[in-house]
C-alpha positions, 0 to 999 in steps of 0.5 A: 563477455560476462555479465553480472545479474543485479539482485533486486531486493523485494519486500513481502507485503501480506494483504488480508482481504475478506476471508483471504490472505495474499503475500505479494513481493514488492520492489522497494520505492513504489507506493502500497497503492501501486503495489496492490493494483499491480497484483490485482488487489485494490484499496478501493471499492467499485465506486471509489475505483473510478472516483479517486484522486489517482494516488495523489493523497487528496481524496482519502479513498485508498485507506487500508488498516495497518497491521504491522510494519508500516512507517508513521504517517508523513502527510497531514491527511494520512496522519489525521485519518490514522488518528481517527482510526480510519486507517492509512492512505495506501498512496502515501505509504512507500514500500520500504520494508515487509508489512501487513495490511487489511483491505 
């Protein structure tokens, strides 16, 4: 019996942190927040890592700076923060393409 291995396409997310750059491969369909945390990176600081809404788009504490490739905001809070120059909420960005962000 022969089996065919399915190919899972991933997207490259370039994450700029203070003084460093990480390239992570992310399976499509998960949120940027989930992808960051799975790779040991976090959009949160020590306080907001504990006190946040858990990725439900309510608190605004997982904002990242968009550098390239991220789709336009689809949620009100995300759009408001983006228009104020605060960034985008990583919990509301679905990884569906290559992108670059700054934490």
